[in-house]
Structure formats: structure tokens, C-alpha cells
N, C-alpha and C positions, 0 to 999 in steps of 0.2 A: 874204321874206314880212313884210309890215308888221303891226304889232300890231293894227291895225283889222281887217284881213282875218282874222287869227287869231282875234280876239274874235268876229267875225261868224260864222265857221265853227264856233267852239265853241258859240255860242248856238244855231246851227241844229242842231248835233248834240245838244245838251241838250234842245232843243225836240222833236226827233224822238224822243228817248228818253222824254221826259215824255209825249208823245202815245201812244207804244207802251205805257207803263205804265198810262196812263189807260184805254186800250182794254182791256187785260187786266183791270183793276180793274172796269170796267163789265161785262165778260163774266161775271166772278165774281158781281157784284151781280145781274145779270139771271138767272143760273142759280139763285141763292139765292131770288130772288123767285118764280121759276117753281116751285121745289120747295115753297115755303111756300104759294103759292096753290093748288097741286094737292093738297098734303097736308092 
């Protein structure tokens, strides 16, 4: 395994994790906004 491929796969894994965390974060934000607007 070459370092370039390892780095690329690592970046892909980190990007996927970041996207997953961002999606969870946005879900929390939207839920809070819904509660604030309804309350």
C-alpha cells in the first residue's frame, strides 16, 4: 500500500466522518429551532 493511497483513503474516511457529524449537528440544530419556533 502506497502512502498516497493510504492518505487518500484516510481523507475519505475523515470526510465521511465529518459529514456524518455535520448531519447529526444539523439534526440537533433543526430540532432546537423547531422547538423554539413552536414554543
